[in-house]
DOROBA-367600 format. One record per residue: z, x, y of N, C-alpha, C in turn; residue in three letters. Coordinates in steps of 0.02 Angstrom, whole numbers, padded with zeros to 5 digits, always signed. Layout:
ZXYZXYZXYALA;...
//
This chain:
-00115+01352+00402-00064+01315+00363-00009+01297+00425MET;+00018+01247+00416+00067+01230+00468+00143+01264+00463CYS;+00172+01287+00517+00225+01329+00515+00282+01277+00506ASN;+00280+01216+00501+00341+01171+00494+00373+01195+00425LYS;+00439+01174+00419+00471+01182+00353+00468+01115+00324ASP;+00470+01132+00245+00471+01079+00206+00533+01030+00206LEU;+00513+00958+00205+00572+00922+00193+00606+00931+00119PHE;+00661+00934+00115+00703+00949+00044+00764+00914+00037PHE;+00788+00901-00022+00847+00870-00043+00884+00927-00081ARG;+00947+00927-00079+00990+00983-00112+01056+00943-00140SER;+01056+00967-00210+01124+00939-00244+01166+01001-00282PHE;+01220+00993-00267+01271+01037-00303+01274+01104-00269GLY;+01305+01161-00304+01314+01224-00285+01305+01270-00349ASN;+01303+01332-00332+01293+01385-00389+01219+01408-00382GLY;+01192+01435-00430+01134+01462-00439+01077+01420-00414LYS;+01022+01443-00382+00982+01402-00356+00924+01374-00415PRO;+00908+01319-00420+00864+01289-00458+00816+01253-00418LEU;+00745+01264-00414+00699+01236-00370+00655+01185-00423VAL;+00646+01118-00402+00590+01078-00441+00537+01059-00390ILE;+00477+01073-00415+00416+01054-00373+00387+00998-00413LEU;+00381+00943-00376+00350+00882-00401+00269+00883-00413HIS;+00238+00839-00451+00169+00839-00462+00131+00799-00412GLY;+00067+00798-00413+00023+00767-00366+00043+00688-00355ILE;+00047+00674-00297+00072+00606-00281+00137+00599-00295LEU;+00186+00650-00312+00248+00643-00316+00288+00659-00249GLY;+00354+00655-00262+00403+00679-00201+00468+00692-00229SER;+00509+00708-00191+00572+00734-00204+00619+00687-00237SER;+00604+00615-00212+00647+00568-00238+00641+00551-00314ASP;+00584+00569-00332+00570+00555-00406+00624+00603-00449ILE;+00641+00655-00424+00676+00704-00470+00750+00701-00458TRP;+00773+00652-00408+00840+00649-00398+00882+00642-00461VAL;+00877+00591-00510+00919+00592-00566+00921+00665-00598PRO;+00871+00695-00601+00874+00763-00645+00914+00809-00607THR;+00910+00807-00537+00952+00856-00494+01023+00851-00500ALA;+01038+00781-00501+01109+00750-00507+01137+00779-00573ARG;+01098+00773-00627+01124+00788-00698+01131+00871-00691ARG;+01098+00910-00655+01105+00983-00668+01142+01009-00613LEU;+01167+00969-00566+01206+00986-00502+01268+01015-00526SER;+01305+00997-00584+01364+01031-00610+01365+01109-00609ALA;+01306+01135-00628+01299+01202-00640+01257+01248-00588ASN;+01205+01204-00551+01158+01231-00513+01164+01205-00438TYR;+01134+01234-00391+01113+01211-00325+01047+01187-00333ARG;+01027+01124-00346+00968+01105-00355+00931+01088-00295VAL;+00868+01114-00276+00828+01103-00227+00770+01075-00239ILE;+00749+01009-00201+00685+00982-00216+00647+00971-00156ILE;+00600+01007-00139+00559+01001-00083+00510+00949-00088PRO;+00486+00913-00037+00426+00875-00031+00375+00930-00017ASP;+00326+00930-00063+00263+00984-00055+00222+00960-00002LEU;+00186+01004+00031+00144+00982+00086+00098+00923+00064PRO;+00078+00884+00113+00044+00820+00102+00072+00767+00061ASN;+00145+00772+00052+00176+00731+00007+00234+00711+00042HIS;+00261+00645+00029+00336+00630+00054+00340+00635+00123GLY;+00396+00660+00152+00407+00674+00216+00390+00741+00237ASN;+00352+00786+00210+00337+00851+00228+00276+00837+00267SER;+00245+00906+00314+00192+00894+00352+00143+00893+00306PHE;+00072+00881+00341+00005+00876+00312-00029+00942+00332HIS;-00071+00962+00281-00119+01016+00294-00185+00990+00272THR;-00238+01031+00278-00308+01016+00266-00324+01045+00199ASN;-00274+01058+00154-00301+01091+00083-00243+01068+00034THR;-00266+01068-00034-00224+01054-00085-00221+01129-00129LEU;-00239+01169-00111-00268+01233-00157-00194+01265-00179SER;-00201+01289-00229-00139+01318-00264-00113+01383-00218TYR;-00161+01426-00202-00144+01482-00162-00108+01460-00099ASP;-00129+01418-00062-00105+01391-00005-00035+01365-00020ALA;-00024+01317-00067+00035+01287-00081+00089+01340-00091MET;+00073+01389-00151+00118+01432-00170+00145+01475-00112ALA;+00101+01496-00060+00117+01529-00002+00176+01484+00040LEU;+00165+01425+00043+00199+01380+00077+00270+01379+00054GLU;+00279+01369-00022+00338+01362-00051+00366+01427-00045VAL;+00347+01490-00056+00376+01544-00046+00408+01558+00025ALA;+00362+01537+00080+00393+01541+00149+00456+01499+00146ARG;+00455+01435+00120+00514+01390+00122+00572+01418+00094PHE;+00561+01454+00037+00627+01489-00004+00646+01534+00040LEU;+00608+01581+00070+00624+01637+00116+00665+01616+00180HIS;+00637+01569+00207+00668+01537+00264+00733+01507+00258ARG;+00756+01489+00202+00807+01443+00180+00856+01489+00135ASN;+00845+01558+00124+00874+01605+00100+00897+01589+00025GLY;+00840+01561-00003+00844+01545-00080+00814+01609-00124ILE;+00860+01631-00162+00847+01699-00192+00844+01693-00264GLU;+00794+01727-00291+00803+01726-00370+00817+01657-00411ASN;+00779+01599-00391+00789+01540-00423+00762+01540-00480PRO;+00793+01481-00527+00748+01444-00581+00694+01407-00551VAL;+00642+01420-00567+00586+01377-00534+00554+01322-00593MET;+00550+01274-00566+00532+01213-00618+00475+01174-00581MET;+00419+01156-00618+00361+01127-00598+00332+01077-00640GLY;+00328+01013-00613+00293+00964-00656+00217+00965-00639HIS;+00172+00966-00689+00100+00951-00663+00077+01000-00611SER;+00044+00979-00557+00030+01019-00505+00083+01064-00477TYR;+00142+01040-00480+00202+01086-00456+00207+01144-00506GLY;+00194+01138-00570+00196+01176-00617+00135+01247-00601GLY;+00083+01218-00586+00032+01272-00570+00050+01309-00513LYS;+00084+01275-00463+00106+01313-00404+00153+01371-00418ILE;+00194+01353-00473+00250+01396-00493+00218+01455-00521VAL;+00167+01445-00563+00127+01495-00601+00089+01538-00546LEU;+00064+01510-00492+00039+01546-00448+00076+01597-00407THR;+00143+01565-00399+00188+01599-00360+00208+01672-00406MET;+00215+01663-00477+00231+01708-00517+00178+01755-00526ALA;+00119+01744-00521+00057+01789-00542+00056+01827-00467THR;+00060+01802-00410+00059+01832-00361+00116+01869-00341LYS;+00177+01862-00381+00240+01898-00364+00266+01887-00297ASN;+00254+01820-00271+00283+01802-00206+00367+01814-00202TYR;+00399+01792-00261+00465+01791-00251+00489+01814-00326ILE;+00557+01838-00334+00582+01844-00399+00617+01780-00426ASP;+00596+01777-00487+00627+01706-00521+00662+01723-00579MET;+00726+01694-00583+00765+01702-00647+00735+01666-00709GLU;+00708+01614-00710+00673+01575-00754+00622+01531-00726LYS;+00570+01507-00778+00525+01463-00760+00522+01404-00810ILE;+00509+01344-00781+00503+01288-00831+00442+01251-00800VAL;+00392+01254-00859+00332+01218-00841+00337+01146-00878LEU;+00324+01089-00836+00329+01025-00869+00265+00993-00887ILE;+00235+00994-00950+00178+00965-00965+00122+00994-00928ASP;+00118+01054-00918+00060+01080-00880+00057+01155-00904ILE;-00010+01181-00904-00025+01253-00910-00068+01274-00861THR;-00097+01339-00868-00143+01365-00820-00213+01341-00815SER;-00230+01303-00868-00310+01276-00885-00322+01235-00835GLU;-00400+01230-00824-00417+01168-00789-00387+01104-00812ARG;-00377+01063-00769-00357+00994-00787-00413+00952-00790GLY;-00396+00894-00826-00441+00845-00845-00449+00791-00793LYS;-00499+00792-00763-00511+00747-00701-00496+00677-00717SER;-00517+00654-00783-00510+00578-00787-00441+00557-00795GLU;-00391+00602-00804-00322+00587-00811-00295+00563-00739ASN;-00326+00587-00687-00299+00565-00616-00357+00533-00572MET;-00417+00537-00597-00461+00511-00553-00459+00438-00524GLN;-00432+00408-00567-00420+00331-00538-00384+00321-00491ASN;-00328+00371-00485-00281+00364-00435-00311+00390-00370LEU;-00351+00440-00365-00383+00465-00305-00438+00423-00287PHE;-00470+00388-00324-00519+00335-00309-00482+00275-00261GLU;-00423+00262-00286-00387+00210-00246-00379+00239-00180ILE;-00349+00291-00181-00336+00326-00103-00405+00325-00059LEU;-00467+00327-00094-00526+00332-00049-00534+00254-00020GLN;-00510+00200-00049-00525+00137-00023-00488+00119+00036ARG;-00508+00070+00066-00467+00046+00131-00399+00006+00095PRO;-00347+00014+00126-00287-00007+00099-00280-00087+00123LEU;-00276-00129+00075-00267-00207+00100-00205-00211+00142PRO;-00192-00264+00172-00133-00276+00217-00089-00318+00162THR;-00020-00278+00154+00027-00308+00101+00083-00339+00149PHE;+00107-00390+00124+00167-00419+00152+00228-00384+00126SER;+00223-00351+00066+00292-00314+00034+00266-00263-00006SER;+00312-00224-00026+00307-00174-00074+00291-00202-00150PHE;+00325-00267-00160+00312-00292-00224+00233-00317-00228ALA;+00213-00338-00170+00142-00370-00166+00094-00300-00184ASP;+00118-00242-00148+00076-00184-00159+00082-00161-00233ALA;+00128-00164-00267+00139-00148-00338+00096-00193-00383GLU;+00100-00258-00366+00044-00309-00403-00021-00297-00393LYS;-00035-00279-00343-00111-00258-00328-00129-00192-00363TYR;-00090-00143-00367-00096-00081-00386-00100-00084-00472PHE;-00059-00133-00497-00059-00144-00566-00118-00172-00594GLN;-00159-00195-00559-00229-00220-00572-00274-00167-00573ASN;-00257-00118-00547-00302-00048-00539-00294+00011-00585LEU;-00232+00011-00602-00218+00078-00645-00191+00049-00727VAL;-00199+00096-00767-00180+00078-00836-00104+00069-00852PRO;-00065+00079-00809+00014+00085-00837+00053+00066-00773SER;+00110+00039-00781+00158+00011-00733+00189+00077-00697PRO;+00196+00131-00729+00221+00188-00703+00175+00224-00657SER;+00108+00214-00661+00059+00241-00612+00059+00200-00553MET;+00058+00130-00562+00071+00089-00503+00133+00098-00460ALA;+00190+00108-00500+00238+00128-00458+00240+00194-00421ALA;+00202+00236-00452+00185+00300-00415+00156+00294-00347LEU;+00107+00246-00355+00074+00233-00291+00110+00193-00233LEU;+00154+00152-00265+00197+00117-00209+00240+00172-00174VAL;+00269+00219-00216+00309+00269-00180+00278+00306-00128LYS;+00208+00306-00125+00180+00343-00073+00161+00300-00018ASN;+00187+00244-00012+00182+00189+00046+00245+00204+00091LEU;+00234+00181+00158+00292+00175+00194+00267+00123+00249HIS;+00321+00096+00285+00315+00049+00333+00313+00073+00396ARG;+00252+00068+00433+00244+00095+00503+00217+00035+00547THR;+00259+00026+00603+00242-00034+00642+00234-00104+00609GLY;+00272-00114+00557+00275-00171+00518+00214-00174+00464GLY;+00177-00125+00453+00127-00118+00417+00132-00072+00355VAL;+00113-00078+00293+00122-00030+00253+00059+00014+00244LEU;+00071+00078+00245+00032+00130+00258+00033+00183+00208GLN;-00007+00236+00197+00000+00286+00155+00045+00324+00190TRP;+00093+00360+00156+00138+00410+00181+00106+00487+00169ARG;+00081+00485+00103+00046+00551+00078-00013+00557+00127CYS;-00042+00623+00128-00103+00631+00160-00163+00612+00118ASN;-00176+00546+00120-00223+00512+00083-00287+00540+00079SER;-00320+00559+00151-00381+00584+00158-00393+00651+00118GLN;-00346+00695+00122-00355+00760+00088-00339+00750+00014VAL;-00301+00709-00009-00293+00690-00081-00349+00657-00110LEU;-00389+00610-00071-00445+00582-00098-00496+00614-00104ALA;-00508+00658-00059-00575+00691-00055-00577+00775-00075PHE;-00515+00795-00085-00510+00866-00109-00472+00876-00171GLN;-00470+00814-00208-00438+00818-00276-00457+00858-00322TYR;-00525+00883-00311-00545+00932-00362-00508+00987-00369GLU;-00485+01015-00309-00437+01074-00306-00388+01071-00343GLU;-00363+01009-00358-00301+01001-00408-00315+01016-00485VAL;-00381+01003-00497-00410+01021-00561-00414+01098-00580MET;-00423+01138-00535-00439+01209-00539-00391+01243-00587TYR;-00416+01290-00623-00366+01333-00662-00325+01379-00622PRO;-00280+01414-00646-00243+01464-00607-00235+01523-00645VAL;-00228+01582-00617-00209+01647-00652-00141+01650-00681GLY;-00137+01696-00724-00066+01715-00761-00057+01783-00744LEU;+00008+01805-00750+00028+01877-00745+00004+01916-00798PRO;-00014+01974-00789-00043+02022-00856+00010+02023-00903ALA;+00079+02030-00877+00132+02031-00928+00204+02026-00884ALA;+00236+01976-00895+00297+01953-00870+00366+01948-00914SER;+00422+01979-00890+00477+01965-00930+00516+01905-00913ALA;+00490+01871-00864+00536+01815-00841+00535+01757-00902VAL;+00592+01734-00923+00589+01682-00974+00547+01614-00950PRO;+00505+01600-00987+00471+01533-00965+00471+01483-01031LEU;+00496+01425-01019+00482+01362-01066+00437+01321-01042MET;+00380+01298-01086+00346+01251-01078+00363+01194-01108LEU;+00380+01129-01071+00405+01077-01092+00358+01018-01099LEU;+00335+00996-01156+00274+00953-01158+00293+00884-01185LYS;+00254+00835-01165+00271+00771-01191+00227+00768-01258GLY;+00259+00738-01313+00225+00727-01371+00166+00690-01379GLU;+00160+00644-01324+00093+00599-01323+00048+00620-01273ARG;+00068+00674-01243+00020+00707-01186-00033+00740-01207SER;-00098+00735-01172-00151+00781-01195-00163+00829-01147ASP;-00115+00844-01099-00115+00897-01045-00117+00966-01073TYR;-00082+00972-01125-00071+01052-01158-00111+01070-01221VAL;-00154+01108-01213-00191+01132-01274-00164+01188-01312THR;-00188+01201-01372-00160+01252-01407-00189+01318-01378ALA;-00244+01318-01351-00272+01392-01323-00228+01404-01263THR;-00214+01359-01214-00174+01366-01155-00101+01391-01178ALA;-00073+01364-01235-00004+01390-01249-00016+01465-01278VAL;-00074+01473-01314-00071+01548-01327-00080+01599-01271ASP;-00122+01579-01219-00125+01619-01158-00054+01625-01120MET;-00014+01568-01119+00052+01584-01098+00096+01632-01135LEU;+00086+01625-01202+00130+01666-01247+00113+01744-01231ARG;+00053+01750-01219+00014+01824-01213+00050+01853-01143LEU;+00062+01806-01096+00077+01828-01025+00155+01836-01016SER;+00184+01798-01050+00262+01790-01044+00296+01806-01101PHE;+00331+01868-01108+00355+01891-01180+00407+01843-01202GLN;+00450+01815-01149+00501+01773-01170+00479+01704-01166ASN;+00435+01678-01210+00404+01613-01207+00443+01573-01256PHE;+00460+01502-01235+00480+01449-01268+00442+01385-01261THR;+00423+01355-01313+00382+01289-01309+00428+01238-01344LEU;+00440+01181-01305+00477+01127-01330+00441+01069-01317ALA;+00446+01018-01365+00408+00948-01363+00463+00897-01355GLU;+00458+00851-01312+00500+00794-01295+00458+00732-01330VAL;+00501+00706-01389+00469+00646-01422+00466+00581-01371PRO;+00417+00542-01388+00406+00483-01372+00399+00490-01285ASN;+00357+00537-01274+00348+00540-01204+00268+00571-01193ALA;+00245+00548-01135+00182+00570-01108+00183+00615-01053GLY;+00145+00632-01009+00135+00681-00957+00192+00669-00911HIS;+00220+00615-00903+00275+00600-00855+00339+00604-00902TRP;+00352+00659-00928+00402+00669-00973+00471+00651-00958VAL;+00489+00666-00896+00552+00649-00874+00569+00576-00862HIS;+00518+00538-00848+00520+00461-00841+00513+00437-00904ALA;+00473+00456-00961+00473+00418-01025+00528+00431-01070ASP;+00562+00493-01073+00618+00503-01112+00656+00551-01069ASN;+00696+00517-01023+00740+00561-00988+00802+00600-01036PHE;+00827+00573-01080+00872+00599-01119+00849+00657-01157GLY;+00792+00655-01183+00756+00694-01233+00737+00760-01183GLY;+00708+00747-01116+00694+00793-01071+00757+00835-01053PHE;+00804+00804-01037+00859+00840-01008+00900+00884-01061VAL;+00899+00857-01120+00920+00905-01183+00890+00961-01186GLN;+00822+00961-01200+00784+01027-01196+00791+01065-01135ALA;+00794+01040-01082+00801+01076-01020+00871+01120-01021LEU;+00923+01078-01029+00993+01105-01039+00996+01168-01081GLU;+00958+01153-01139+00959+01205-01195+00936+01273-01174GLN;+00872+01267-01137+00836+01326-01110+00875+01355-01058PHE;+00918+01311-01011+00953+01347-00960+01017+01383-00970LEU;+01042+01373-01027+01111+01401-01045+01105+01482-01042LYS;
//
């Protein structure tokens, strides 16, 4: 793994709260949430390896990512944070908790559990990364192109956020090769602590199919202070589909 530090954004002061984005995400997606919480917390949002402005590696494995995030927190003196993760980021948080890499004040999982993921939910995006990228004249042209390939405008916008202009040409900013050909690692299940007293909230979208009853029961067994909250009118991208409902449930848990 690379020894460089992760790119990150920071908002506010107070107790640390760290947000880990999902696969193909980046820190800028979580800026509205960070600003909302920054009155009471110092909110830190890193770009995970292979994403955004952070360095690239040759793996997407949860063990490797958990270790990189733990190193990032230690290097930057971030102690006993609230750890919040969406999707891929949530599984990284669970891996960190299971391996006891850091002390955590609370955990927030956003529409993800420890179970194996459903590859059909994301496979379309990874297949696009495997294709040669056309020459686009603008980000708007790229978004129109992606809208013809994915089922929703939000997924097209997610792909556009992974582009940047280099030498006048739009190219992938993310590590497209690792993401395209090692995406199966993202689907792997992760372990859970035998028993943890850290308060954990699972925040799921009402319309999402990422969270099963079996997985909820497994979390309840591992975390004695377990809370389940459902955000109405939201799918897997809970924070984008119903920001008000998402923040309301989040702030209630953080009190």
